[in-house]
C-alpha positions as CSV (number, residue, x, y, z in Angstrom):
1,X,-100.7,-19.2,-6.5
2,X,-98.8,-16.4,-4.6
3,X,-95.7,-14.6,-6.0
4,X,-93.4,-16.7,-3.9
5,X,-94.6,-20.0,-5.3
6,X,-94.3,-18.6,-8.8
7,X,-90.8,-17.7,-8.2
8,X,-89.9,-21.0,-6.5
9,X,-90.7,-22.7,-9.7
10,X,-88.7,-20.8,-11.9
11,X,-85.5,-21.8,-13.1
12,X,-82.3,-20.2,-11.7
13,X,-81.0,-17.3,-13.3
14,X,-78.0,-17.6,-15.3
15,X,-75.0,-16.1,-14.1
16,X,-73.1,-13.5,-16.2
17,X,-69.9,-14.4,-18.1
18,X,-66.7,-13.3,-16.3
19,X,-65.3,-10.1,-17.3
20,X,-62.5,-9.7,-19.6
21,X,-60.2,-8.5,-16.8
22,X,-61.1,-11.6,-14.7
23,X,-60.5,-13.9,-17.9
24,X,-57.1,-12.0,-18.3
25,X,-56.0,-12.8,-14.5
26,X,-57.3,-16.3,-14.7
27,X,-55.0,-17.0,-18.1
28,X,-51.9,-15.7,-15.9
29,X,-52.3,-18.4,-13.3
30,X,-49.7,-21.2,-13.5
31,X,-49.2,-24.3,-11.7
32,X,-47.4,-24.0,-8.5
33,X,-44.9,-26.9,-7.6
34,X,-45.9,-28.0,-3.7
35,X,-43.3,-27.6,-0.9
36,X,-41.4,-30.8,-0.1
37,X,-40.4,-30.1,3.5
38,X,-38.2,-33.2,4.1
39,X,-36.2,-32.4,1.1
40,X,-36.0,-29.0,2.1
41,X,-34.9,-29.8,5.5
42,X,-32.4,-32.2,4.7
43,X,-30.9,-29.4,2.0
44,X,-30.8,-26.9,4.8
45,X,-29.3,-29.0,7.6
46,X,-26.6,-30.2,4.7
47,X,-25.5,-26.7,3.6
48,X,-25.7,-25.2,7.0
49,X,-23.5,-27.8,8.7
50,X,-21.0,-27.7,5.6
51,X,-20.9,-23.7,6.1
52,X,-20.5,-24.1,10.0
53,X,-17.7,-26.6,9.6
54,X,-16.0,-24.4,7.0
55,X,-16.2,-21.6,9.9
56,X,-14.8,-23.8,12.3
57,X,-11.8,-25.0,10.1
58,X,-10.8,-21.6,9.2
59,X,-10.7,-20.7,13.1
60,X,-8.9,-23.8,14.1
61,X,-10.0,-26.3,16.7
62,X,-9.7,-25.7,20.5
63,X,-6.3,-26.3,21.8
64,X,-7.4,-27.9,25.0
65,X,-9.5,-30.6,23.2
66,X,-6.9,-33.3,23.9
67,X,-7.3,-32.6,27.9
68,X,-11.0,-32.4,28.1
69,X,-13.1,-35.3,29.2
70,X,-14.1,-36.7,25.8
71,X,-17.5,-38.2,27.3
72,X,-18.5,-34.5,28.2
73,X,-17.1,-33.0,24.8
74,X,-19.4,-35.7,22.9
75,X,-22.4,-35.1,24.7
76,X,-22.3,-31.2,25.1
77,X,-21.7,-31.5,20.9
78,X,-24.6,-33.7,20.5
79,X,-26.6,-31.2,22.7
80,X,-25.8,-28.4,20.3
81,X,-26.6,-30.5,17.4
82,X,-30.0,-31.3,18.6
83,X,-30.6,-27.9,19.3
84,X,-29.9,-26.9,15.9
85,X,-31.8,-29.9,14.1
86,X,-34.8,-29.8,16.6
87,X,-36.1,-26.1,15.9
88,X,-35.6,-25.9,12.1
89,X,-37.3,-29.4,11.8
90,X,-40.3,-28.0,14.0
91,X,-40.3,-24.8,11.7
92,X,-39.9,-26.3,8.5
93,X,-42.0,-29.7,8.4
94,X,-45.7,-29.8,9.3
95,X,-47.4,-32.5,11.0
96,X,-49.0,-35.1,9.2
97,X,-52.1,-34.0,7.2
98,X,-51.4,-30.3,7.8
99,X,-49.5,-27.9,5.3
100,X,-48.5,-25.3,7.9
101,X,-45.4,-25.8,10.0
102,X,-45.8,-26.3,13.8
103,X,-45.1,-22.8,14.9
104,X,-46.2,-23.3,18.3
105,X,-43.9,-26.1,19.0
106,X,-41.2,-24.2,17.0
107,X,-41.6,-21.2,19.1
108,X,-41.6,-23.5,22.2
109,X,-38.4,-25.2,21.1
110,X,-36.7,-21.4,20.5
111,X,-37.6,-20.3,24.0
112,X,-36.3,-23.5,25.9
113,X,-33.1,-23.5,23.8
114,X,-32.3,-19.9,24.3
115,X,-32.8,-20.6,28.1
116,X,-31.2,-24.0,28.2
117,X,-27.9,-23.3,26.7
118,X,-27.4,-20.3,28.6
119,X,-28.1,-22.8,31.8
120,X,-26.0,-25.4,30.3
121,X,-22.9,-23.2,29.9
122,X,-23.3,-21.4,33.4
123,X,-23.5,-24.8,35.1
124,X,-21.4,-27.6,33.3
125,X,-18.3,-26.8,31.7
126,X,-15.2,-28.7,32.8
127,X,-11.6,-27.0,32.2
128,X,-8.1,-27.9,31.6
129,X,-4.7,-26.5,32.0
130,X,-4.5,-25.8,28.4
131,X,-7.5,-23.9,28.4
132,X,-8.1,-20.2,28.1
133,X,-9.4,-17.6,30.5
134,X,-10.6,-14.1,29.7
135,X,-13.0,-11.6,31.2
136,X,-16.5,-11.6,30.3
137,X,-16.3,-8.4,28.1
138,X,-14.0,-10.0,25.6
139,X,-16.4,-12.3,24.2
140,X,-17.2,-10.2,21.1
141,X,-15.3,-12.3,18.9
142,X,-17.3,-15.5,19.7
143,X,-20.4,-13.8,19.6
144,X,-19.8,-12.4,16.0
145,X,-18.7,-15.7,14.8
146,X,-21.7,-17.8,16.6
147,X,-24.3,-15.1,14.9
148,X,-22.5,-15.1,11.5
149,X,-22.7,-19.2,11.7
150,X,-26.3,-18.6,12.3
151,X,-27.3,-16.7,9.3
152,X,-27.1,-19.3,7.0
153,X,-29.9,-21.5,8.4
154,X,-32.0,-18.6,8.9
155,X,-31.8,-17.4,5.4
156,X,-32.5,-20.8,3.8
157,X,-35.2,-21.5,6.0
158,X,-36.8,-18.1,5.1
159,X,-36.5,-19.0,1.5
160,X,-38.1,-22.3,1.8
161,X,-41.0,-20.9,3.9
162,X,-41.6,-17.9,1.5
163,X,-45.4,-17.6,1.5
164,X,-46.4,-20.5,3.6
165,X,-47.1,-19.0,6.9
166,X,-50.6,-17.3,7.3
167,X,-50.0,-17.4,11.1
168,X,-47.2,-17.7,13.7
169,X,-44.7,-16.3,11.0
170,X,-42.5,-14.6,14.1
171,X,-42.3,-18.0,16.4
172,X,-41.4,-19.7,13.2
173,X,-38.7,-17.2,12.5
174,X,-37.4,-17.4,16.1
175,X,-37.1,-20.9,15.9
176,X,-34.9,-20.8,12.7
177,X,-32.7,-18.2,14.7
178,X,-32.5,-20.6,17.9
179,X,-31.6,-23.5,15.7
180,X,-29.1,-21.1,13.6
181,X,-28.0,-19.7,16.9
182,X,-27.3,-23.7,18.1
183,X,-25.2,-24.4,15.2
184,X,-23.2,-21.4,16.2
185,X,-22.7,-22.4,19.6
186,X,-21.7,-25.9,18.2
187,X,-19.1,-24.3,16.0
188,X,-17.7,-22.6,19.3
189,X,-17.9,-25.6,21.1
190,X,-15.2,-27.2,18.7
191,X,-13.2,-24.0,18.2
192,X,-13.1,-21.9,21.5
193,X,-10.8,-23.1,24.1
194,X,-12.2,-20.6,26.8
195,X,-13.8,-22.3,29.7
196,X,-14.8,-19.6,31.6
197,X,-18.6,-20.2,32.8
198,X,-19.9,-16.5,32.1
199,X,-18.2,-16.7,28.7
200,X,-19.6,-20.1,27.7
201,X,-23.0,-19.5,29.1
202,X,-23.6,-15.6,28.4
203,X,-21.8,-15.6,25.2
204,X,-22.0,-18.9,23.8
205,X,-25.3,-19.9,24.9
206,X,-26.8,-16.2,24.5
207,X,-25.9,-16.7,20.6
208,X,-29.0,-18.8,20.8
209,X,-31.5,-16.2,22.3
210,X,-29.9,-13.1,20.2
211,X,-30.1,-15.1,16.9
212,X,-33.7,-15.9,17.6
213,X,-34.7,-12.3,18.5
214,X,-33.1,-10.8,15.6
215,X,-34.7,-13.6,13.0
216,X,-38.0,-13.1,14.6
217,X,-37.8,-9.3,14.1
218,X,-36.2,-9.4,10.7
219,X,-37.3,-12.2,8.7
220,X,-41.0,-11.5,8.4
221,X,-40.2,-7.9,7.1
222,X,-37.9,-9.3,4.7
223,X,-40.1,-11.8,3.1
224,X,-43.7,-12.6,2.8
225,X,-43.7,-15.1,5.6
226,X,-46.6,-13.9,7.4
C-alpha cells in the first residue's frame, strides 16, 4: 500500500481551537436589525414633504396662482412630485429577492430627472398678467431655497443606506440628490411667480441636476455608503 493510500484512510486532522483574540472578537458580535426599506421610504417621503411644505409656507404662495391654468399647474406639480418619489424609491427599496437598492435604475432616474425638468421648464410654462419677470442672473434666491429643500431627503436617505451599498453608491447618492432637487422644484413651483423660461428651466430645473451632482460627490465621502 502506498503512502498516499495510507493517508487517504486516515481521519481528517482536528482543527486547532480558535485563538483568544478571535474568541474575544466573536464575543463582541451583536444582532443587527435588518433594514425595512418600505418603512424607511415612507418615513423619508413624509418628513421631506413636511419640510418642503414648511419652507413653501414660510416663503408664501405664488401671487399668480389664481390666474394660471389649473390643469397645467396640477400636472406640473404632479410631475415634480413623481420626480421626487421615483428616484428615492429606486435608491432605497431593493428589487424583490435582493438586498441591494437598484443603483443602475436609480442612476438612470437621476439623469432623466436632471435633463427632463430643465427641458420641461424651457418648453412649457404659461404666464399670467400677475406673473413676475426677471433676468436670468437674478435667480440666486430660487436656487438657494431649492437646494436647501433638497438637503433633508439626501441626509435621511444617506442615514438609512449607511453601510448597505457595496456597489453603485455614487449613483444611489445622485438619485437621492435628484429626488431632493425635484422636491425643491415642487416647492418653487408653488412659491415662485416668475415665468421666464430661462429662469424656470435653468434655475428651477437645474436644482435637480445640481443636487444630484453635489450628493454624488459628498454622500459617499461623508458616510460609509460605498
